[in-house]
PAZA-226632 format. One line per field, with one value per residue (C-alpha): residue number from 0; residue in one letter; y, z, x. Coordinates in steps of 0.02 Angstrom, whole numbers. Each point is the difference from the previous one (the first is absolute). Layout:
i = (NUM	...)
aa = (A	...)
c2 = (Y	...)
c3 = (Z	...)
c1 = (X	...)
END
This chain:
i = (0	1	2	3	4	5	6	7	8	9	10	11	12	13	14	15	16	17	18	19	20	21	22	23	24	25	26	27	28	29	30	31	32	33	34	35	36	37	38	39	40	41	42	43	44	45	46	47	48	49	50	51	52	53	54	55	56	57	58	59	60	61	62	63	64	65	66	67	68	69	70	71	72	73	74	75	76	77	78	79	80	81	82	83	84	85	86	87	88	89	90	91	92	93	94	95	96	97	98	99	100	101	102	103	104	105	106	107	108	109	110	111	112	113	114	115	116	117	118	119	120	121	122	123	124	125	126	127	128	129	130	131	132	133	134	135	136	137	138	139	140	141	142	143	144	145	146	147	148	149	150	151	152	153	154	155	156	157	158	159	160	161	162	163	164	165	166	167	168	169	170	171	172	173	174	175	176	177	178	179	180	181	182	183	184	185	186	187	188	189	190	191	192	193	194	195	196	197	198	199	200	201	202	203	204	205	206	207	208	209	210	211	212	213	214	215	216	217	218	219	220	221	222	223	224	225	226	227	228	229	230	231	232	233	234	235	236	237	238	239	240	241	242	243	244	245	246	247	248	249	250	251	252	253	254	255	256	257	258	259	260	261	262	263	264	265	266	267	268	269	270	271	272	273	274	275	276	277	278	279	280	281	282	283	284	285	286	287	288	289	290	291	292)
aa = (X	X	X	X	X	X	X	X	X	X	X	X	X	X	X	X	X	X	X	X	X	X	X	X	X	X	X	X	X	X	X	X	X	X	X	X	X	X	X	X	X	X	X	X	X	X	X	X	X	X	X	X	X	X	X	X	X	X	X	X	X	X	X	X	X	X	X	X	X	X	X	X	X	X	X	X	X	X	X	X	X	X	X	X	X	X	X	X	X	X	X	X	X	X	X	X	X	X	X	X	X	X	X	X	X	X	X	X	X	X	X	X	X	X	X	X	X	X	X	X	X	X	X	X	X	X	X	X	X	X	X	X	X	X	X	X	X	X	X	X	X	X	X	X	X	X	X	X	X	X	X	X	X	X	X	X	X	X	X	X	X	X	X	X	X	X	X	X	X	X	X	X	X	X	X	X	X	X	X	X	X	X	X	X	X	X	X	X	X	X	X	X	X	X	X	X	X	X	X	X	X	X	X	X	X	X	X	X	X	X	X	X	X	X	X	X	X	X	X	X	X	X	X	X	X	X	X	X	X	X	X	X	X	X	X	X	X	X	X	X	X	X	X	X	X	X	X	X	X	X	X	X	X	X	X	X	X	X	X	X	X	X	X	X	X	X	X	X	X	X	X	X	X	X	X	X	X	X	X	X	X	X	X	X	X	X	X	X	X	X	X	X	X)
c2 = (839	36	-92	140	-33	-178	-19	-140	-112	-99	-158	64	169	-59	-55	80	146	-73	-155	109	103	-156	-61	168	0	-175	48	159	-106	-111	150	69	-166	42	-102	83	-111	68	178	-37	-62	165	-63	114	-61	-18	-95	-116	-32	-45	-118	-82	-30	-79	-115	-45	-19	-51	71	125	145	179	23	-146	66	173	-71	-98	150	133	106	66	-121	129	31	-186	-25	140	-72	-175	66	85	-159	-100	112	-38	-188	-10	-58	-83	26	-118	23	-119	15	178	50	29	-111	45	-115	25	-59	-125	92	-67	120	143	-66	-14	178	64	-98	74	176	-34	-55	151	120	-82	15	181	43	-86	100	162	-37	-27	162	94	-69	67	173	1	98	141	0	6	143	96	-31	66	155	30	-11	165	87	38	-64	142	-22	143	-10	128	12	-107	-159	47	13	-174	-76	76	-59	-175	-20	-12	-161	-85	44	-134	121	105	163	160	152	183	48	147	-93	153	26	-186	-16	160	-47	-189	-86	-125	-51	-9	-105	-124	-2	-26	-141	-89	30	-74	-163	-8	-16	168	110	190	135	182	176	94	185	43	67	-31	-97	-108	-41	-51	-121	-70	-18	-77	-165	-59	63	-131	-90	-148	74	179	-44	169	188	160	182	142	177	70	178	-20	-124	6	-107	-59	-165	-181	-79	-185	-84	-186	-139	106	130	172	62	170	50	180	19	164	22	3	-33	-183	-55	-166	-47	-166	1	-166	12	-82	156	119	-128	-22	188	25	-154	68	172	-78	-105	157	94	-153	-23	184	13	-69	-133	64	1	-146	46)
c3 = (1025	129	41	-79	-166	-11	-73	70	-137	77	-66	34	34	174	60	168	-3	148	-103	-144	115	74	-176	-47	153	-39	-180	57	111	-148	-110	133	11	-134	26	-29	-150	-89	37	-78	-154	-6	52	105	129	-123	-126	135	64	-175	-26	169	-48	-165	89	127	-115	-162	-171	15	-81	46	72	120	62	18	109	107	43	-7	-138	-157	-145	-117	124	16	-188	-33	131	-75	-173	74	92	-159	-89	141	-22	179	-56	-160	-96	-102	-89	59	-67	-57	175	51	143	94	92	107	-84	88	151	-61	-145	122	39	-186	-25	135	-77	-170	73	84	-165	-88	133	1	-189	8	134	-97	-155	98	73	-175	-62	151	-33	-178	63	143	-90	-41	176	80	-115	54	183	-21	-85	141	130	-65	41	186	91	111	126	102	169	111	181	150	-89	-141	128	62	-175	-43	164	-11	-180	69	89	-171	-23	-43	41	146	23	0	64	47	140	105	161	83	-144	-12	183	-2	-146	-32	153	6	-182	21	159	-95	-146	111	91	-165	-59	161	-49	-161	-42	-93	67	-1	19	17	-20	134	24	157	141	188	-16	-143	100	149	-108	-99	146	113	-89	20	-165	-137	82	-119	-175	18	5	-13	-17	-26	31	-123	69	20	-5	-162	-94	65	-79	50	-91	-3	-149	-22	-130	-24	-125	-160	76	79	110	77	140	53	187	-10	82	-128	-139	13	-169	-45	-159	-55	-151	-73	-123	1	-52	122	138	-39	3	169	70	-49	72	164	8	-29	144	112	-34	34	165	160	106	159	153	116	176)
c1 = (-2806	-136	-161	-101	88	-72	-173	-109	-65	-145	-79	-176	-75	-49	173	36	123	95	41	55	110	83	36	73	113	61	40	86	113	42	40	117	97	129	159	169	33	-154	54	169	-91	-89	-173	-108	-127	-145	107	64	-178	-58	146	-36	-181	48	121	-135	-151	81	-48	-143	-87	43	-175	23	167	-76	-138	122	109	-138	73	-87	5	77	142	36	-9	125	118	-15	43	153	53	-22	125	122	-32	-63	-172	-61	-163	-108	-166	-137	-177	33	61	180	61	157	120	155	158	112	79	168	-26	25	174	37	-58	116	144	-43	-3	167	78	-73	64	173	10	-58	128	140	-49	-2	173	70	-78	69	175	-8	-50	126	139	-121	-72	173	49	-155	43	176	-69	-124	139	69	-166	-18	-154	-62	-142	-73	-87	-86	-56	43	-53	119	141	-44	2	169	78	-71	61	177	-50	4	183	126	142	57	-96	103	-94	-4	-120	-58	-43	-80	-122	-36	-44	-101	-112	-1	73	-144	27	189	-16	-109	122	153	-91	-29	178	68	-85	102	184	2	141	0	132	-50	68	-96	-27	96	-112	-4	-163	67	156	-105	-100	147	119	-132	27	-179	-69	17	147	-1	-14	65	183	87	-23	100	-45	-33	10	-177	68	97	-111	-181	-136	-175	-18	52	86	33	110	-32	-27	16	-119	10	-143	-37	-120	-31	-34	-96	-172	-142	125	47	66	81	91	76	115	54	143	172	96	-86	22	185	32	-86	85	171	-40	-58	159	105	-82	9	186	39	-95	75	-83	-85	112	-31	-52)
END
């Protein structure tokens, strides 16, 4: 609420505007003093200011409260009716005029305790209902597991998302990679990714396309020394490819390293994962380890 939102209700038509403005500023400060406990009860600043005034002045008419906090009488009256329904204020009829009073502040504690009991009961009831539905829900989940989850990505940002998804893996990462294409097109993204993976305990083994540049990088020993634990070579002449493939945590991901055609795919399915994992293991077992120099 701003100062311009508060109307000055003067006692006489000749009251100085400066006095009215000071009053408005004082009431604005009061309205803005909403304690956390009132917020948790769901009271806004105006409601809290009205409750404060009733505590301070005692039982009063809506018009008196409106004058004290410089709000329209109809606004205050509507708020008081709402607070009465919440048992935060009470209302009595005196000489054909409704008089409002703040309820005992201890009542606020009782209200919170009542809400707590109600919420606890509601949560307990929901838990029991969920237990009854659990067999059906588990059956649905098992059915969904047979349907692959496939997510597509495009562009350099898509490459980044597919790479960084492997950082959530609870298993070793097994990959195929064209190091030359990776360094040519997305070296900055891969450097960031490797830096993050080096902070984890996630291990990776790779089947790398055999090129002089790839050998220089892999055999240098400085690139991902902690988490990239082993590699073997695939002949680039016999089996060329321009992508990266990672097998991890019931997922298989693909990234194409082709300029203006960066595409990423993540497939999540137990059966597809198991097949690719077995195929990777077969190739790994057939290929020899690099010769030590």
